[in-house]
gemmi code that builds the backbone of each chain (N, CA, C; Angstrom):
import gemmi

chains = {
    "A": [
        ("ASN", (1.094, -1.634, -0.472), (0.270, -0.213, 0.191), (0.631, 1.153, 0.204)),
        ("ALA", (0.432, 2.420, -0.800), (1.624, 3.698, -0.469), (0.836, 4.692, 0.288)),
        ("GLY", (-0.123, 3.950, 0.692), (-1.001, 4.879, 2.627), (-1.030, 6.314, 1.174)),
        ("VAL", (-0.832, 7.560, 1.595), (-1.532, 9.019, 0.900), (0.091, 9.076, 0.218)),
        ("THR", (-0.532, 9.660, -0.724), (0.288, 10.270, -1.740), (-0.209, 11.831, -2.198)),
        ("GLN", (0.811, 13.025, -2.767), (0.648, 13.589, -2.891), (1.231, 14.082, -4.141)),
        ("THR", (0.652, 15.382, -5.296), (1.509, 15.617, -6.393), (0.984, 16.951, -6.206)),
        ("PRO", (2.065, 17.872, -6.550), (3.491, 17.668, -6.759), (4.132, 17.985, -5.363)),
        ("LYS", (5.260, 17.071, -5.793), (6.310, 17.344, -4.222), (6.353, 18.867, -4.042)),
        ("PHE", (6.687, 19.930, -4.757), (7.090, 21.238, -4.677), (6.802, 21.769, -6.590)),
        ("ARG", (6.147, 23.411, -6.314), (6.034, 23.700, -7.121), (6.390, 25.477, -6.828)),
        ("VAL", (6.868, 26.270, -7.759), (6.409, 27.737, -7.667), (6.131, 28.517, -8.937)),
        ("LEU", (4.672, 29.028, -7.549), (3.785, 30.414, -8.874), (4.586, 32.052, -8.378)),
        ("LYS", (3.608, 31.805, -9.355), (3.523, 33.907, -9.708), (2.076, 34.573, -9.340)),
        ("THR", (2.016, 35.411, -8.156), (0.747, 35.745, -7.666), (-0.283, 36.055, -8.774)),
        ("GLY", (-0.729, 34.997, -8.179), (-1.910, 35.850, -8.900), (-2.847, 34.093, -9.424)),
        ("GLN", (-1.388, 33.189, -9.904), (-1.619, 32.207, -10.938), (-2.330, 31.164, -10.222)),
        ("SER", (-3.450, 30.059, -10.624), (-4.073, 29.153, -9.573), (-3.418, 28.150, -9.893)),
        ("MET", (-3.644, 26.835, -8.778), (-3.064, 25.331, -9.338), (-4.028, 24.493, -7.940)),
        ("THR", (-3.768, 23.303, -8.305), (-4.622, 22.657, -7.947), (-3.719, 21.121, -7.695)),
        ("LEU", (-3.510, 20.763, -6.209), (-2.510, 19.594, -5.313), (-3.742, 18.537, -4.798)),
        ("LEU", (-3.179, 17.442, -5.518), (-3.555, 16.575, -5.519), (-3.692, 15.226, -4.487)),
        ("CYS", (-4.480, 15.111, -3.375), (-4.179, 14.106, -2.135), (-4.870, 12.677, -2.848)),
        ("ALA", (-3.963, 11.291, -2.409), (-4.434, 10.002, -3.329), (-4.654, 9.473, -1.707)),
        ("GLN", (-5.305, 8.521, -1.011), (-4.597, 7.564, -0.054), (-5.248, 6.194, -0.529)),
        ("ASP", (-5.469, 5.012, 0.213), (-5.413, 4.332, -0.588), (-5.534, 2.881, 0.179)),
        ("MET", (-6.420, 3.961, 1.806), (-6.670, 2.886, 2.530), (-8.114, 3.312, 2.889)),
        ("ASN", (-9.144, 2.978, 2.471), (-10.368, 3.508, 2.713), (-10.694, 4.343, 3.168)),
        ("HIS", (-10.219, 5.223, 3.894), (-10.187, 6.338, 4.806), (-11.472, 6.867, 3.945)),
        ("GLU", (-13.119, 7.151, 5.366), (-13.685, 8.363, 5.235), (-13.000, 9.482, 4.930)),
        ("TYR", (-12.174, 9.846, 6.457), (-12.100, 10.864, 6.236), (-11.339, 12.065, 5.249)),
        ("MET", (-10.633, 12.878, 5.394), (-9.639, 13.369, 4.706), (-9.180, 14.643, 4.941)),
        ("TYR", (-7.389, 14.798, 5.041), (-7.331, 16.962, 5.663), (-6.365, 17.691, 4.726)),
        ("TRP", (-6.739, 19.178, 4.799), (-5.360, 19.299, 4.149), (-5.004, 20.857, 5.283)),
        ("TYR", (-3.827, 20.403, 5.620), (-3.310, 21.430, 6.228), (-1.713, 22.083, 5.835)),
        ("ARG", (-1.422, 23.199, 6.572), (-0.117, 23.865, 5.698), (-0.211, 24.491, 6.827)),
        ("GLN", (1.481, 24.346, 6.819), (3.219, 24.366, 8.344), (4.029, 24.929, 8.147)),
        ("ASP", (3.809, 26.302, 8.865), (4.478, 27.066, 8.234), (5.588, 27.476, 9.432)),
        ("PRO", (6.929, 27.878, 9.151), (7.905, 28.553, 11.340), (7.113, 29.216, 11.403)),
        ("GLY", (7.442, 28.439, 12.709), (7.448, 29.325, 13.591), (5.535, 28.340, 15.117)),
        ("MET", (4.871, 27.707, 13.792), (2.995, 27.886, 13.932), (3.192, 26.645, 14.022)),
        ("GLY", (2.337, 26.058, 14.408), (2.261, 24.715, 14.152), (0.693, 23.884, 13.586)),
        ("LEU", (1.071, 22.253, 12.900), (0.458, 22.580, 11.756), (-1.308, 23.553, 11.673)),
        ("ARG", (-2.021, 23.411, 10.941), (-2.928, 24.612, 10.742), (-3.947, 23.577, 9.932)),
        ("LEU", (-5.365, 23.378, 9.451), (-6.314, 22.814, 9.163), (-7.248, 24.180, 8.484)),
        ("ILE", (-6.803, 23.652, 6.788), (-7.099, 23.993, 6.237), (-8.382, 23.671, 5.307)),
        ("HIS", (-8.615, 23.032, 5.480), (-10.388, 22.109, 5.162), (-10.438, 21.071, 5.871)),
        ("TYR", (-11.498, 19.902, 5.312), (-11.548, 18.558, 6.348), (-12.672, 18.434, 4.178)),
        ("SER", (-12.737, 16.663, 5.094), (-14.789, 15.483, 4.306), (-14.593, 14.865, 5.379)),
        ("VAL", (-15.532, 14.300, 5.456), (-16.068, 13.138, 6.375), (-16.823, 12.397, 5.378)),
        ("GLY", (-15.891, 12.092, 3.782), (-17.474, 12.087, 3.100), (-16.941, 11.984, 1.597)),
        ("GLU", (-17.054, 11.334, 0.856), (-16.945, 10.988, -0.832), (-18.493, 12.677, -1.047)),
        ("GLY", (-17.606, 13.032, -1.519), (-18.798, 14.594, -1.852), (-19.598, 15.388, -0.618)),
        ("THR", (-18.491, 15.101, 0.303), (-18.384, 16.360, 1.429), (-16.970, 17.160, 1.180)),
        ("THR", (-17.387, 18.453, 2.150), (-16.652, 19.520, 2.553), (-16.944, 19.921, 3.663)),
        ("ALA", (-16.260, 20.331, 4.384), (-16.162, 21.427, 5.687), (-14.814, 22.401, 5.873)),
        ("LYS", (-14.699, 23.247, 5.854), (-14.294, 24.220, 5.969), (-13.121, 23.756, 7.614)),
        ("GLY", (-12.156, 23.977, 7.983), (-11.650, 23.848, 9.237), (-10.511, 25.042, 9.905)),
        ("GLU", (-9.446, 25.881, 10.477), (-9.241, 27.196, 10.956), (-9.007, 28.016, 10.189)),
        ("VAL", (-7.938, 27.734, 9.188), (-7.877, 28.401, 7.989), (-8.370, 28.823, 6.260)),
        ("PRO", (-9.205, 28.952, 5.702), (-9.434, 27.759, 5.102), (-10.112, 28.714, 3.403)),
        ("ASP", (-9.769, 30.494, 3.808), (-9.651, 31.868, 3.011), (-8.751, 31.877, 1.872)),
        ("GLY", (-8.957, 31.991, 1.046), (-8.561, 31.589, -0.282), (-7.949, 30.043, -1.120)),
        ("TYR", (-8.195, 29.312, -0.140), (-8.512, 28.110, -1.307), (-9.865, 27.467, -1.052)),
        ("ASN", (-10.122, 26.058, -1.804), (-11.145, 25.585, -1.941), (-11.141, 24.033, -2.589)),
        ("VAL", (-11.318, 22.994, -1.781), (-11.690, 21.982, -2.290), (-11.691, 20.650, -3.042)),
        ("SER", (-12.309, 19.266, -2.892), (-13.138, 18.984, -3.497), (-12.786, 17.221, -3.431)),
        ("ARG", (-13.937, 16.231, -3.216), (-13.991, 15.283, -2.775), (-14.908, 14.835, -3.210)),
        ("LEU", (-14.404, 14.363, -4.517), (-15.326, 14.184, -6.280), (-15.594, 12.000, -5.435)),
        ("LYS", (-14.545, 11.465, -5.030), (-14.245, 10.124, -5.142), (-13.386, 10.228, -3.488)),
        ("LYS", (-13.989, 9.255, -3.503), (-13.508, 8.560, -1.519), (-11.535, 8.876, -1.532)),
        ("GLN", (-11.435, 8.423, -2.915), (-9.404, 8.187, -2.192), (-9.363, 9.739, -2.748)),
        ("ASN", (-9.711, 10.686, -3.298), (-8.809, 11.391, -3.431), (-9.738, 13.061, -3.155)),
        ("PHE", (-8.466, 14.378, -2.728), (-8.988, 14.978, -1.658), (-8.472, 16.036, -2.685)),
        ("LEU", (-9.155, 17.159, -3.456), (-8.157, 18.110, -4.282), (-8.892, 19.090, -3.229)),
        ("LEU", (-6.791, 20.317, -3.085), (-6.766, 21.987, -2.432), (-6.182, 22.018, -4.261)),
        ("GLY", (-7.841, 23.409, -3.797), (-7.443, 24.558, -5.171), (-6.465, 25.865, -4.856)),
        ("LEU", (-5.485, 26.651, -5.466), (-5.335, 27.648, -5.266), (-5.885, 28.653, -6.232)),
        ("GLU", (-6.977, 29.309, -6.337), (-7.393, 29.861, -7.516), (-6.571, 31.296, -7.910)),
        ("SER", (-6.345, 32.366, -7.080), (-5.621, 33.022, -7.013), (-4.601, 32.876, -6.173)),
        ("ALA", (-3.208, 32.902, -6.701), (-2.379, 32.300, -5.057), (-1.589, 34.176, -5.007)),
        ("ALA", (-1.203, 33.478, -3.110), (-0.446, 34.876, -2.609), (0.488, 34.714, -2.361)),
        ("PRO", (1.971, 35.785, -1.826), (2.289, 34.971, -1.150), (2.677, 34.487, 0.319)),
        ("SER", (1.491, 34.979, 0.750), (0.817, 34.427, 2.332), (0.414, 33.351, 1.397)),
        ("GLN", (0.055, 32.235, 1.363), (0.489, 30.931, 1.194), (1.409, 30.067, 0.405)),
        ("THR", (2.860, 30.795, 0.377), (3.645, 30.174, 0.428), (3.630, 28.967, 1.621)),
        ("SER", (4.242, 27.464, 1.405), (4.033, 27.048, 3.275), (4.094, 25.536, 2.373)),
        ("VAL", (4.507, 24.586, 3.468), (4.716, 23.208, 3.138), (2.362, 22.912, 3.623)),
        ("TYR", (2.300, 21.961, 2.403), (1.211, 21.701, 2.615), (1.094, 20.257, 2.563)),
        ("PHE", (0.442, 19.722, 3.543), (0.292, 18.159, 3.964), (-1.056, 17.040, 3.713)),
        ("CYS", (-1.656, 16.907, 3.173), (-2.992, 15.670, 3.367), (-2.958, 14.889, 4.454)),
        ("ALA", (-3.811, 14.314, 4.399), (-4.107, 13.776, 5.768), (-4.828, 12.484, 5.513)),
        ("SER", (-5.207, 11.235, 6.032), (-6.739, 10.948, 6.784), (-6.931, 10.287, 7.398)),
        ("SER", (-8.365, 9.620, 7.316), (-7.560, 8.960, 8.707), (-9.622, 7.459, 8.421)),
        ("TYR", (-9.788, 6.951, 9.623), (-10.654, 5.379, 9.661), (-12.279, 6.100, 9.827)),
        ("MET", (-11.959, 7.292, 10.163), (-12.893, 8.178, 11.803), (-12.251, 9.085, 11.533)),
        ("ASP", (-13.731, 9.473, 13.014), (-12.765, 11.428, 12.912), (-12.034, 11.245, 14.020)),
        ("TYR", (-10.909, 12.074, 13.050), (-9.531, 12.479, 13.354), (-9.535, 12.839, 15.370)),
        ("LEU", (-10.423, 13.213, 16.498), (-10.738, 13.879, 17.388), (-10.825, 12.786, 17.555)),
        ("GLN", (-11.669, 11.407, 18.013), (-11.717, 10.665, 18.194), (-10.632, 10.105, 18.594)),
        ("ALA", (-9.807, 9.851, 19.011), (-8.843, 8.690, 20.490), (-8.823, 7.647, 18.968)),
        ("TYR", (-7.328, 7.244, 19.185), (-7.359, 5.814, 18.287), (-7.763, 5.879, 17.218)),
        ("ASN", (-8.329, 7.244, 16.065), (-8.551, 7.230, 15.126), (-7.091, 8.284, 14.690)),
        ("GLU", (-6.102, 7.668, 14.037), (-4.244, 7.472, 14.388), (-5.094, 8.803, 12.000)),
        ("GLN", (-4.916, 10.031, 12.437), (-4.544, 10.725, 11.134), (-2.931, 10.245, 10.073)),
        ("PHE", (-2.728, 10.093, 9.446), (-1.771, 8.961, 8.263), (-1.511, 10.800, 7.206)),
        ("PHE", (-0.500, 11.291, 7.219), (0.077, 12.316, 6.690), (0.489, 11.188, 4.881)),
        ("GLY", (1.064, 12.273, 3.955), (1.933, 12.807, 3.148), (2.347, 12.814, 2.712)),
        ("PRO", (3.936, 12.568, 2.232), (4.729, 13.682, 2.178), (4.741, 15.007, 2.461)),
        ("GLY", (4.255, 16.183, 1.951), (4.546, 16.848, 1.879), (4.298, 17.573, 0.320)),
        ("THR", (3.645, 18.819, -0.152), (4.098, 19.662, -1.057), (4.372, 20.683, -0.508)),
        ("ARG", (5.555, 21.313, -1.059), (6.625, 22.679, -0.429), (5.488, 23.138, -1.224)),
        ("LEU", (4.937, 24.653, -1.027), (4.344, 25.663, -2.567), (5.543, 26.684, -2.691)),
        ("THR", (6.229, 27.647, -3.546), (6.726, 29.101, -3.081), (5.745, 30.017, -3.631)),
        ("VAL", (5.097, 30.941, -3.573), (4.533, 32.477, -4.583), (5.302, 33.145, -4.075)),
        ("LEU", (5.596, 33.652, -5.189), (6.832, 34.545, -6.209), (5.464, 35.967, -6.026)),
    ],
    "B": [
        ("LYS", (-6.686, 30.690, 26.195), (-7.181, 30.467, 25.387), (-6.501, 28.685, 25.052)),
        ("ASN", (-6.746, 28.537, 23.866), (-5.931, 26.082, 24.161), (-4.934, 27.063, 23.543)),
        ("GLN", (-3.366, 26.343, 25.194), (-2.970, 26.593, 23.977), (-1.552, 24.804, 24.074)),
        ("VAL", (-0.015, 24.705, 23.568), (-0.023, 23.546, 23.992), (2.179, 23.994, 23.571)),
        ("GLU", (2.397, 24.234, 24.658), (4.123, 24.472, 24.976), (4.810, 23.254, 25.680)),
        ("GLN", (5.904, 23.146, 24.274), (6.660, 22.270, 24.305), (8.214, 22.591, 24.564)),
        ("SER", (9.099, 22.491, 25.256), (10.797, 22.350, 25.872), (11.803, 20.971, 25.718)),
        ("PRO", (12.671, 21.589, 25.293), (13.278, 22.063, 25.044), (12.609, 22.886, 23.325)),
        ("GLN", (13.287, 23.928, 22.910), (13.185, 24.103, 21.534), (13.729, 23.042, 21.121)),
        ("SER", (15.148, 22.133, 21.522), (15.737, 22.422, 20.327), (16.213, 21.379, 21.281)),
        ("LEU", (17.704, 20.619, 21.429), (17.829, 19.713, 21.775), (18.883, 18.435, 20.815)),
        ("ILE", (20.240, 18.362, 21.337), (21.511, 17.187, 21.134), (21.704, 16.330, 21.985)),
        ("ILE", (21.602, 14.597, 21.353), (22.038, 13.886, 22.426), (22.907, 13.570, 21.198)),
        ("LEU", (23.968, 12.362, 22.408), (24.944, 11.602, 21.462), (23.837, 10.082, 21.511)),
        ("GLU", (23.976, 8.939, 20.311), (23.694, 7.513, 20.046), (23.805, 7.502, 21.563)),
        ("GLY", (22.883, 6.682, 21.798), (23.120, 5.943, 22.177), (22.119, 6.723, 24.158)),
        ("LYS", (22.418, 7.329, 23.967), (21.319, 8.457, 25.319), (19.909, 8.375, 25.585)),
        ("ASN", (19.424, 8.169, 26.514), (18.312, 8.800, 26.779), (17.689, 10.189, 27.000)),
        ("CYS", (16.741, 10.573, 26.344), (16.015, 11.839, 26.819), (14.879, 12.309, 26.932)),
        ("THR", (14.039, 13.224, 27.445), (12.985, 13.050, 27.701), (12.195, 15.094, 27.065)),
        ("LEU", (11.456, 14.508, 26.145), (10.743, 15.965, 26.240), (9.447, 16.228, 26.870)),
        ("GLN", (8.993, 17.544, 26.676), (7.871, 18.212, 27.857), (7.139, 18.497, 27.240)),
        ("CYS", (5.652, 18.936, 27.028), (4.987, 18.788, 26.728), (3.602, 19.818, 27.688)),
        ("ASN", (3.626, 21.145, 27.500), (2.563, 21.197, 28.777), (2.167, 22.157, 27.464)),
        ("TYR", (0.777, 21.524, 28.391), (-0.608, 22.511, 27.068), (-1.540, 23.354, 28.053)),
        ("THR", (-3.736, 23.643, 27.976), (-3.817, 24.450, 28.572), (-5.294, 24.737, 28.135)),
        ("VAL", (-4.953, 23.214, 26.862), (-6.620, 23.055, 26.553), (-7.683, 22.289, 27.328)),
        ("SER", (-8.994, 23.056, 27.423), (-9.655, 22.524, 27.441), (-11.794, 22.699, 27.577)),
        ("PRO", (-12.310, 21.593, 28.057), (-11.315, 20.324, 28.004), (-11.490, 19.695, 27.077)),
        ("PHE", (-10.543, 18.933, 27.573), (-9.506, 17.900, 27.151), (-10.344, 16.668, 26.850)),
        ("SER", (-9.676, 15.995, 25.226), (-9.994, 14.546, 24.968), (-8.574, 13.509, 24.502)),
        ("ASN", (-8.150, 14.561, 24.608), (-6.738, 13.118, 24.138), (-5.391, 13.991, 24.140)),
        ("LEU", (-4.104, 13.272, 23.793), (-3.381, 14.130, 22.966), (-2.262, 13.248, 22.123)),
        ("ARG", (-2.074, 13.059, 21.425), (-0.749, 12.625, 20.363), (0.841, 12.611, 20.913)),
        ("TRP", (2.109, 12.369, 20.200), (3.327, 12.776, 19.904), (3.429, 12.772, 18.522)),
        ("TYR", (4.084, 12.952, 17.815), (4.357, 12.466, 16.504), (5.172, 12.962, 15.651)),
        ("LYS", (6.014, 12.055, 15.499), (7.698, 12.274, 14.576), (7.221, 12.854, 13.437)),
        ("GLN", (8.170, 13.975, 13.327), (8.504, 14.370, 11.502), (9.720, 14.340, 11.319)),
        ("ASP", (10.153, 13.864, 10.271), (11.388, 13.484, 9.560), (11.497, 14.876, 8.954)),
        ("THR", (12.775, 15.504, 8.517), (13.172, 16.709, 7.945), (12.179, 16.158, 6.559)),
        ("GLY", (11.012, 16.767, 5.699), (10.990, 16.667, 4.898), (10.048, 15.521, 4.482)),
        ("ARG", (9.315, 14.909, 5.453), (8.694, 14.202, 5.393), (7.161, 14.836, 6.226)),
        ("GLY", (6.414, 13.997, 5.889), (4.631, 14.379, 7.251), (4.691, 13.394, 8.863)),
        ("PRO", (3.510, 13.845, 9.712), (4.604, 13.521, 10.482), (3.743, 12.214, 10.760)),
        ("VAL", (3.547, 11.531, 11.521), (4.022, 9.750, 11.939), (3.397, 9.838, 13.708)),
        ("SER", (1.996, 8.973, 13.730), (2.053, 9.099, 14.700), (2.715, 8.470, 16.172)),
        ("LEU", (3.117, 9.215, 17.560), (3.853, 7.575, 17.822), (3.007, 7.289, 18.885)),
        ("THR", (2.296, 8.132, 19.335), (1.344, 7.310, 20.885), (0.058, 8.087, 20.409)),
        ("ILE", (-0.655, 8.152, 21.061), (-1.829, 7.918, 22.050), (-2.375, 7.970, 23.056)),
        ("MET", (-3.536, 8.637, 23.772), (-3.630, 8.663, 25.341), (-4.948, 9.439, 25.040)),
        ("THR", (-5.712, 8.963, 25.719), (-6.767, 9.299, 26.404), (-6.759, 10.318, 27.973)),
        ("PHE", (-7.017, 11.254, 28.066), (-7.146, 11.225, 29.968), (-6.882, 11.007, 30.465)),
        ("SER", (-7.956, 9.223, 31.476), (-7.509, 8.332, 31.581), (-6.842, 7.375, 31.707)),
        ("GLU", (-5.837, 7.802, 30.733), (-4.405, 7.058, 30.583), (-2.784, 8.046, 31.114)),
        ("ASN", (-2.643, 6.904, 32.011), (-1.249, 7.781, 32.642), (0.232, 7.884, 32.018)),
        ("THR", (0.217, 6.332, 30.808), (1.633, 6.094, 29.762), (0.613, 4.761, 29.200)),
        ("LYS", (2.394, 5.350, 28.112), (1.878, 4.352, 26.841), (3.582, 4.049, 25.446)),
        ("SER", (3.823, 3.418, 26.099), (4.996, 2.813, 25.627), (4.271, 2.574, 23.303)),
        ("ASN", (5.989, 3.141, 23.025), (5.567, 2.666, 21.265), (7.294, 1.852, 21.048)),
        ("GLY", (7.505, 0.962, 21.012), (8.413, 0.417, 21.387), (9.844, 0.924, 22.385)),
        ("ARG", (10.926, 2.107, 21.478), (11.958, 2.713, 22.821), (11.672, 4.613, 22.702)),
        ("TYR", (9.898, 4.670, 22.860), (9.329, 5.727, 23.171), (8.774, 5.698, 24.563)),
        ("THR", (8.094, 6.330, 25.138), (7.001, 6.232, 26.034), (7.293, 7.987, 26.302)),
        ("ALA", (6.030, 7.813, 26.733), (5.285, 9.159, 27.187), (3.729, 9.109, 28.344)),
        ("THR", (4.260, 9.683, 29.115), (3.345, 10.085, 30.346), (2.365, 11.260, 30.032)),
        ("LEU", (1.748, 11.713, 31.024), (0.007, 11.493, 31.077), (-0.153, 12.564, 32.019)),
        ("ASP", (0.055, 13.150, 32.724), (-0.795, 13.679, 34.344), (-1.836, 14.991, 33.709)),
        ("ALA", (-2.608, 14.440, 33.817), (-4.052, 15.213, 32.931), (-5.096, 16.925, 33.979)),
        ("ASP", (-4.057, 16.228, 35.763), (-4.260, 17.285, 36.385), (-3.223, 17.993, 36.332)),
        ("THR", (-2.502, 17.874, 36.098), (-1.119, 19.315, 35.805), (-1.152, 20.063, 34.524)),
        ("LYS", (-1.793, 18.704, 33.734), (-1.395, 19.224, 31.664), (-0.623, 19.371, 31.277)),
        ("GLN", (0.201, 18.174, 31.818), (1.416, 18.090, 31.124), (1.738, 16.643, 30.846)),
        ("SER", (2.663, 15.653, 29.740), (2.800, 14.784, 29.294), (4.144, 15.446, 29.281)),
        ("SER", (5.233, 14.082, 29.314), (6.323, 14.098, 28.475), (6.681, 12.818, 27.904)),
        ("LEU", (7.714, 12.814, 26.388), (8.338, 11.137, 25.945), (9.658, 11.405, 25.707)),
        ("HIS", (9.634, 10.136, 26.668), (10.846, 9.775, 26.998), (12.094, 8.587, 25.286)),
        ("ILE", (12.036, 9.175, 25.659), (13.633, 8.058, 24.224), (14.511, 7.510, 24.719)),
        ("THR", (14.387, 6.076, 24.437), (15.338, 5.021, 25.262), (16.778, 4.840, 24.222)),
        ("ALA", (17.825, 4.672, 25.224), (18.287, 4.623, 23.874), (18.942, 5.163, 22.667)),
        ("SER", (18.815, 6.322, 22.357), (18.257, 6.832, 21.763), (19.633, 6.480, 19.680)),
        ("GLN", (18.925, 6.389, 19.415), (20.107, 6.087, 17.471), (19.440, 7.097, 16.294)),
        ("LEU", (20.514, 7.583, 15.661), (20.362, 8.028, 14.819), (19.273, 8.591, 13.529)),
        ("SER", (18.618, 7.915, 13.588), (17.914, 8.170, 12.857), (15.636, 8.330, 14.058)),
        ("ASP", (17.017, 8.617, 14.645), (15.718, 9.423, 15.751), (16.217, 10.258, 16.233)),
        ("SER", (16.690, 11.420, 15.063), (17.484, 12.332, 14.876), (15.427, 13.376, 13.457)),
        ("ALA", (14.775, 14.231, 14.465), (13.132, 14.617, 14.077), (12.982, 15.281, 14.819)),
        ("SER", (11.946, 15.810, 14.498), (11.085, 17.034, 15.394), (10.088, 16.575, 16.068)),
        ("TYR", (10.030, 16.648, 17.387), (8.666, 15.426, 17.706), (7.518, 16.465, 18.605)),
        ("ILE", (6.427, 16.585, 18.035), (5.329, 17.208, 17.985), (3.931, 16.801, 19.069)),
        ("CYS", (3.708, 17.066, 19.869), (3.368, 17.057, 20.632), (1.091, 18.008, 20.695)),
        ("VAL", (0.572, 16.913, 20.802), (-0.465, 17.136, 19.874), (-2.238, 16.870, 20.496)),
        ("VAL", (-2.324, 18.493, 21.470), (-3.350, 17.572, 22.268), (-5.037, 18.040, 21.257)),
        ("SER", (-6.226, 16.782, 21.410), (-7.296, 17.280, 21.284), (-8.474, 17.936, 22.008)),
        ("GLY", (-9.100, 18.730, 21.888), (-10.199, 19.038, 22.673), (-11.848, 18.642, 23.135)),
        ("ASP", (-11.863, 18.586, 23.614), (-13.134, 17.992, 23.530), (-14.285, 17.555, 22.271)),
        ("ASN", (-15.185, 17.262, 22.056), (-15.156, 16.968, 21.123), (-17.088, 17.857, 21.267)),
        ("ALA", (-17.311, 18.249, 22.462), (-18.161, 19.822, 22.061), (-18.176, 21.131, 22.155)),
        ("GLY", (-18.741, 21.712, 21.395), (-18.671, 23.306, 21.556), (-17.897, 23.932, 20.177)),
        ("ASN", (-16.388, 24.861, 21.106), (-16.280, 25.419, 19.605), (-14.755, 24.429, 19.852)),
        ("ASN", (-14.327, 23.764, 21.000), (-13.164, 23.439, 21.354), (-12.331, 21.884, 20.900)),
        ("ARG", (-13.454, 21.546, 19.559), (-13.698, 20.558, 18.889), (-12.339, 20.555, 17.667)),
        ("LYS", (-11.444, 20.504, 17.961), (-9.525, 20.563, 17.101), (-8.757, 19.901, 17.524)),
        ("LEU", (-7.903, 19.864, 17.015), (-6.629, 19.366, 17.012), (-5.980, 20.354, 17.385)),
        ("ILE", (-4.887, 20.947, 18.608), (-3.983, 21.888, 19.042), (-2.395, 21.398, 18.736)),
        ("TRP", (-1.804, 21.753, 17.792), (-0.153, 21.254, 17.572), (0.074, 22.458, 18.247)),
        ("GLY", (1.164, 21.139, 19.004), (2.717, 22.499, 19.277), (3.403, 22.124, 18.053)),
        ("LEU", (4.623, 23.534, 18.560), (5.765, 24.101, 17.756), (6.925, 22.489, 17.780)),
        ("GLY", (6.842, 21.520, 18.799), (7.674, 20.306, 18.136), (8.894, 20.936, 18.778)),
        ("THR", (10.424, 19.591, 19.388), (11.026, 19.970, 19.857), (11.994, 19.297, 18.876)),
        ("SER", (13.022, 19.419, 18.587), (13.784, 19.841, 17.455), (14.871, 18.664, 18.280)),
        ("LEU", (14.998, 16.659, 17.409), (16.351, 16.827, 18.533), (16.867, 16.253, 17.172)),
        ("ALA", (17.907, 16.384, 17.614), (19.456, 15.577, 16.867), (19.929, 15.122, 17.664)),
        ("VAL", (20.757, 13.477, 17.267), (21.237, 12.901, 17.598), (22.656, 12.738, 16.701)),
        ("ASN", (23.505, 12.602, 17.577), (24.447, 12.471, 16.437), (25.832, 11.632, 17.484)),
        ("PRO", (26.879, 11.213, 16.517), (26.920, 9.606, 16.538), (28.628, 10.131, 17.200)),
    ],
}
model = gemmi.Model(1)
for chain_id, residues in chains.items():
    chain = gemmi.Chain(chain_id)
    for i, (resn, *xyz) in enumerate(residues, 1):
        res = gemmi.Residue()
        res.name, res.seqid = resn, gemmi.SeqId(i, " ")
        for name, pos in zip(("N", "CA", "C"), xyz):
            atom = gemmi.Atom()
            atom.name, atom.element = name, gemmi.Element(name[0])
            atom.pos, atom.b_iso = gemmi.Position(*pos), 0.0
            res.add_atom(atom)
        chain.add_residue(res)
    model.add_chain(chain)
structure = gemmi.Structure()
structure.add_model(model)
structure.setup_entities()
């Protein structure tokens, strides 16, 4: 099993450009998440999904959109990239509600995005 | 305000030595506490998850302790190896009810194990 995979691994954008980050998991997990990790800050939840066809806002959703058309995929979109979105983005998945004890989150390797 | 604070910020030890990392939190109400290991350039990997009723949990050479009364947790690494060099992050889950329904991530302790 590959676990959680993310594409691309690296990307450089110019301000105003758009892009989509793809996350895929092969563990048949219901829940999927997008986080960003910035220096001096803990991981912050952007959006999450509790099942195919559902999405919900996390702590820092502004400037991002998501879609979960298939259970195994969770897409994160930036419609008009800004320098403040320069970050490392992590996708994660869990079998059930990640807040419940023993529902471990499994993370992908991350995408390093730079917006100039 | 819900916070998770970790100490030390960074630590250097020699291979084979033991070390203890600290986590203090102010999250209330509290559901569970997790420790993650994050290698450079990789995503976090779960080491342990403890509920408020558990005092200790082990995963190989990693042992986590929890004192819910004082809101403190520690991660003890025994007989360190070079592969233990990583960031160790403490994460606290608020209670499922109301506005506390989220994970609060610490900033991590950066551990370097030298030969």
